[in-house]
C-alpha positions in Angstrom: -33.4 11.7 -3.3 -32.8 8.2 -2.0 -29.9 7.7 -4.4 -28.4 11.0 -3.3 -28.6 10.0 0.3 -27.0 6.7 -0.4 -24.2 8.4 -2.3 -23.6 10.7 0.6 -23.5 7.8 3.1 -21.1 6.0 0.8 -18.8 9.0 0.7 -19.0 9.4 4.5 -18.1 5.8 5.0 -15.1 6.0 2.6 -13.9 9.2 4.3 -14.2 7.5 7.7 -12.3 4.5 6.6 -9.5 6.7 5.1 -9.3 8.5 8.4 -8.9 5.2 10.3 -6.2 4.0 8.0 -4.4 7.3 8.2 -4.6 7.2 12.0 -3.1 3.7 12.1 -0.2 4.9 9.9 0.3 7.9 12.2 0.1 5.7 15.3 2.8 3.4 13.9 5.1 6.4 13.0 4.4 8.0 16.4 6.5 5.2 18.0 9.4 6.4 16.0 8.7 10.0 16.8 8.5 9.2 20.5 11.9 7.4 20.3 13.3 10.6 18.6 12.0 12.7 21.5 8.8 13.9 19.9 5.4 13.6 21.7 3.5 10.3 20.9 0.1 10.6 19.2 -2.9 10.3 21.5 -5.5 7.7 21.0 -8.9 8.9 19.8 -11.5 9.6 22.5 -12.7 6.3 24.1 -10.1 4.2 22.4 -8.0 1.7 24.3 -4.6 0.3 23.5 -6.4 -3.0 22.8 -8.6 -1.3 20.2 -5.5 0.0 18.4 -3.9 -3.5 18.6 -7.1 -5.0 17.1 -6.9 -2.5 14.2 -3.3 -3.2 13.6 -3.9 -7.0 13.7 -6.6 -6.6 11.1 -4.2 -4.8 8.8 -1.2 -7.1 9.2 -0.7 -9.8 6.5 0.0 -13.4 7.7 0.0 -17.0 6.7 -3.3 -16.9 4.7 -2.1 -13.9 2.7 1.1 -15.8 2.1 -0.9 -18.7 0.9 -2.5 -16.5 -1.8 0.9 -14.9 -2.7 2.4 -18.4 -3.5 0.4 -18.3 -6.7 2.4 -15.3 -8.0 3.5 -15.8 -11.6 2.1 -16.6 -15.0 -0.2 -19.6 -15.5 -1.1 -21.2 -18.8 -4.8 -22.1 -18.9 -6.7 -24.8 -20.8 -10.4 -24.1 -20.4 -13.5 -26.1 -21.1 -16.9 -24.3 -20.9 -20.5 -25.5 -21.1 -23.3 -23.0 -21.8 -26.0 -25.2 -20.3 -26.5 -28.8 -19.0 -25.9 -31.6 -21.5 -24.4 -29.2 -24.2 -21.3 -29.7 -26.2 -18.1 -28.4 -24.5 -16.3 -25.4 -25.8 -12.5 -25.4 -25.5 -10.1 -22.4 -25.3 -6.7 -21.4 -24.1 -5.4 -18.4 -22.2 -3.1 -17.2 -19.4 -3.5 -16.0 -15.9 -1.0 -13.5 -14.3 -1.0 -13.3 -10.5 0.7 -10.4 -8.7 0.9 -9.6 -5.0 -0.3 -6.0 -4.3 -0.7 -3.7 -1.3 2.5 -5.0 0.4 1.3 -8.6 0.2 -2.1 -8.0 1.7 -3.9 -9.0 -1.6 -3.2 -10.6 -4.9 -4.3 -9.4 -8.3 -5.2 -12.0 -10.9 -5.6 -11.0 -14.6 -6.9 -13.5 -17.1 -6.6 -13.2 -20.8 -7.9 -15.5 -23.5 -10.3 -16.0 -26.4 -14.0 -16.6 -25.8 -15.1 -18.7 -28.8 -17.7 -16.9 -30.8 -17.4 -13.8 -28.6 -13.9 -12.5 -29.1 -11.1 -11.6 -26.7 -11.7 -12.2 -23.0 -10.1 -10.2 -20.1 -11.0 -10.8 -16.4 -9.6 -9.2 -13.3 -9.9 -10.5 -9.7 -8.7 -9.2 -6.4 -8.1 -11.9 -3.8 -7.5 -11.5 -0.1 -8.0 -13.0 3.4 -10.0 -10.9 5.8 -8.4 -11.1 9.2 -11.6 -10.0 10.9 -14.1 -12.4 9.3 -11.4 -15.1 9.0 -12.5 -15.8 5.4 -10.9 -15.6 2.0 -12.6 -12.8 -0.1 -12.7 -12.0 -3.8 -14.1 -9.5 -6.2 -14.2 -10.4 -9.9 -15.0 -8.4 -13.0 -14.5 -8.9 -16.7 -15.2 -7.5 -20.2 -18.2 -9.8 -20.7 -20.3 -8.0 -18.0 -20.8 -4.7 -16.3 -21.3 -6.0 -12.7 -19.2 -7.5 -10.0 -19.1 -11.1 -8.6 -18.3 -11.1 -4.9 -17.3 -14.3 -3.1 -16.0 -15.8 0.1 -13.8 -18.8 0.3 -12.9 -21.6 2.7 -9.6 -23.5 2.7 -9.5 -27.2 3.3 -7.5 -28.6 6.2 -4.8 -29.9 4.0 -4.5 -26.5 2.3 -5.0 -27.8 -1.2 -8.6 -26.9 -1.9 -10.3 -23.5 -1.8 -14.0 -23.6 -2.1 -15.6 -20.3 -3.2 -19.2 -19.2 -3.0 -19.9 -16.2 -5.3 -22.9 -14.0 -5.8 -23.5 -12.3 -9.2 -26.4 -10.8 -11.0 -27.9 -13.0 -13.7 -28.9 -11.0 -16.9 -31.6 -13.5 -17.8 -33.2 -13.8 -14.4 -32.5 -10.2 -13.4 -31.6 -11.1 -9.9 -28.5 -12.3 -7.8 -27.6 -15.9 -8.3 -25.1 -18.2 -6.5 -22.0 -19.6 -8.2 -19.7 -22.2 -6.7 -16.0 -22.5 -7.5 -13.5 -25.2 -6.5 -9.8 -24.5 -6.8 -7.6 -27.5 -6.2 -3.8 -27.7 -6.1 -2.8 -30.8 -8.0 1.0 -30.4 -8.0 3.9 -28.0 -7.3 3.0 -26.0 -10.4 -0.5 -27.2 -11.4 -4.0 -26.7 -10.2 -7.6 -27.0 -11.5 -10.5 -24.6 -11.2 -14.1 -25.8 -11.6 -17.1 -23.5 -11.7 -20.7 -24.6 -11.0 -23.9 -22.6 -11.5 -27.7 -23.1 -11.9 -29.2 -23.2 -15.4 -31.7 -20.3 -15.5 -34.1 -22.3 -17.7 -34.2 -25.7 -15.9 -33.0 -24.7 -12.5 -30.5 -27.6 -12.6 -27.0 -27.1 -11.2 -24.3 -28.0 -13.7 -20.5 -27.6 -14.3 -20.1 -24.3 -16.2 -16.3 -24.3 -16.6 -13.2 -26.4 -15.9 -9.7 -24.9 -16.2 -6.4 -26.7 -16.0 -3.6 -24.3 -15.0 0.1 -24.8 -15.3 2.6 -22.4 -13.9 5.3 -21.2 -16.3 
């Protein structure tokens, strides 16, 4: 019964969000309608012009979305992975394809490669900048798991380093764990990505992965 209630709440929230988005689009088009001599759409009960402006500002891409879109293109990846602290590194190669989506509001990143001993690897991430929370946001999934990793990021003052803090479920500990990722621009067409996590056996933080990316 609890699952059913949660499902109903989720659907209601989704419908509500869709209604808001639809109303925003209608509000924008109503300006054109008014200019054409048609009546302008009325604001919902209790709404002010400032409320509508806040909604439109939240939906409008800006400099931070442009910062993410600059990565658009194909990147060649040289990866080094460690399964646990003080273990031998595992090297592999792949590529990352970054594409702006939703009219520049988000970017999609698809990674392809070979996971030594495990076969082909395919990962998918959606990156964005939330104008309301003023944070970079990301959702990640891949073919080596059945869950999502969700993160928030902070950009350094010089604009070269994005530090991400992710949360994902650990299959060994059976609970959410923290992951830290540092993405650093090293040149016009190069950057590095370092991933840190906590070893489930020793509790020690270690570098899990390091990727050198070069844009084609």
